[in-house]
Every structure is written in structure tokens, then in C-alpha cells.
C-alpha positions in Angstrom: 2.8 -0.3 -23.7 3.6 2.6 -25.8 4.8 5.9 -24.4 1.7 7.6 -25.7 -0.6 5.1 -24.0 1.2 5.6 -20.7 0.9 9.4 -21.1 -2.9 9.0 -21.6 -3.1 6.7 -18.5 -1.2 9.2 -16.3 -3.1 12.2 -17.7 -6.4 10.5 -17.0 -5.3 9.3 -13.6 -4.1 12.8 -12.5 -7.2 14.5 -13.9 -9.4 12.1 -12.0 -7.3 12.3 -8.8 -7.2 16.1 -8.7 -10.9 16.4 -9.8 -12.3 13.9 -7.4 -13.2 11.4 -10.1 -12.7 7.6 -10.4 -8.9 7.5 -10.5 -8.9 3.8 -9.5 -10.1 2.8 -12.9 -6.5 3.3 -14.0 -5.3 0.7 -11.5 -4.7 -3.0 -12.2 -6.8 -5.3 -10.0 -3.7 -6.3 -7.9 -2.1 -2.8 -7.8 0.4 -2.3 -5.0 1.0 0.9 -2.9 4.2 1.1 -0.9 5.4 3.9 1.4 9.2 3.3 1.6 9.6 5.6 4.7 7.2 3.6 6.8 7.3 0.2 5.1 3.6 0.2 4.6 2.3 -2.0 1.8 -1.3 -2.2 0.4 -2.5 -4.5 -2.3 -5.7 -4.3 -4.5 -7.6 -1.7 -6.4 -10.1 -0.9 -3.7 -7.6 -1.0 -0.9 -5.3 1.4 -2.6 -8.1 3.6 -3.7 -9.6 3.8 -0.2 -6.2 4.7 1.3 -5.7 7.5 -1.2 -9.2 8.8 -0.7 -8.9 8.6 3.1 -5.6 10.5 3.0 -6.9 13.2 0.7 -10.5 13.6 2.0 -10.7 12.3 5.6 -7.4 12.7 7.3 -6.7 15.8 5.2 -8.9 18.0 3.0 -6.1 18.2 0.4 -5.0 17.9 -3.2 -1.8 17.5 -5.0 -0.3 20.5 -6.8 1.6 18.9 -9.7 5.0 20.3 -10.4 6.4 17.7 -12.8 5.3 14.4 -14.4 7.8 12.3 -16.4 6.4 9.3 -18.3 8.4 6.4 -19.8 7.5 3.2 -21.5 7.0 1.3 -18.2 7.0 3.9 -15.5 6.1 7.4 -14.5 7.3 9.8 -11.8 5.2 12.6 -10.2 6.7 15.5 -8.2 4.0 17.5 -6.4 3.1 19.4 -3.3 0.5 17.9 -1.0 -1.6 20.9 0.0 -4.5 21.0 2.4 -6.0 21.1 5.9 -5.5 18.5 8.6 -9.1 17.3 9.3 -8.7 13.8 10.8 -6.4 11.8 13.0 -2.9 11.2 11.5 -0.1 9.3 13.3 -2.0 9.6 16.6 -2.4 13.4 16.2 -6.1 14.5 16.3 -7.3 17.0 13.7 -5.5 20.3 14.2 -7.0 22.4 11.4 -3.4 23.1 10.3 -2.6 24.0 6.8 0.1 21.7 5.4 2.2 21.9 2.3 4.6 19.0 1.9 6.6 18.2 -1.2 6.5 14.5 -2.3 7.1 12.1 -5.2 5.3 9.0 -6.4 6.9 6.5 -8.7 4.4 4.5 -10.8 5.0 1.2 -12.6 2.9 0.8 -15.7 1.9 -2.3 -17.7 -0.9 -3.1 -20.1 -2.4 0.4 -19.9 -2.7 0.2 -16.1 -0.9 1.4 -13.0 0.4 -1.8 -11.4 2.4 -0.2 -8.5 2.9 3.1 -6.7 5.7 4.0 -4.4 4.8 7.1 -2.4 7.9 9.0 -1.2 6.0 11.0 1.4 8.0 12.7 4.1 5.8 11.4 6.9 8.1 12.7 9.6 7.8 16.2 8.1 4.0 16.0 8.1 4.0 14.9 11.7 6.5 17.8 12.6 4.2 20.4 10.9 1.2 19.1 12.8 3.0 19.0 16.1 4.3 22.5 15.6 0.8 23.8 14.9 -0.6 22.0 17.9 2.2 23.5 20.2 1.8 27.0 18.9 0.0 29.4 21.2 -3.5 30.4 20.2 -3.7 33.9 18.6 -6.3 36.2 19.8 
């Protein structure tokens, strides 16, 4: 696809993601999500959508703060901060109410005006460390 088409796809996707809209409409039916740090792999529009929604709305009440987006003819790269509150169980850690701010990147493969793959370079260990540190901190009062 053209660079302009891919820019429109990514602009629409990010607007929907940040605004709580139907971002999955930008995914191919057989889109793939991979988390290289953990080896997790998910396949399918609904499966990937549900994972992203769960992470942003159930496990955390969070949103990405976009720093940079680079779009090419067959790929895009997002650099952002994941910012929010820990509201559900993550990695065996019950909701802490902790505020998190974690830098991350997502690499997107694009084809035919759709996102066909996402690789989320999420520092999972850093998220866990922030949550554990919050849980271990003495209550203020």
C-alpha cells in the first residue's frame, strides 16, 4: 500500500485506540500480536482486540501517550508511554491502585490497508517491579 494509505490507517487506529473507539476495524482478520519479552502470541481480530482492551481497561485504567509514530510503506513504529492505574490482576499481582508510567514501543506490519501484525515491546518486568514496589511501600497516613 501507499505511504499515505498507511498513514491514514495508523492515524485512524491511534485515534480510535486513545479515544476508546473501534480500533480493531484497522486489523486484518488474522492479525497477530506478539510480546517478544514473554513469547506470548495471539491470533485473530477479536482475540487481539480483547487483549488490548483488557490491558487498557480492566487490568489497568490506562492510555498510551504517543511520543513518536513513524510510518513506512509496509510498517509503522509507535513509541509511547503507557500511563494509568493498576485496577486488576497482572502477573499474579492483585490490583494495587498504583499509578504506572512505562515507556514502550509497538512495531506494526501493514498490508492492504490493514494492520496484519503487532509486536509489543513492553517492559513487562519493569511493570511488575513498579507494582511490587508500590505494594511493598508503607502506607502513608
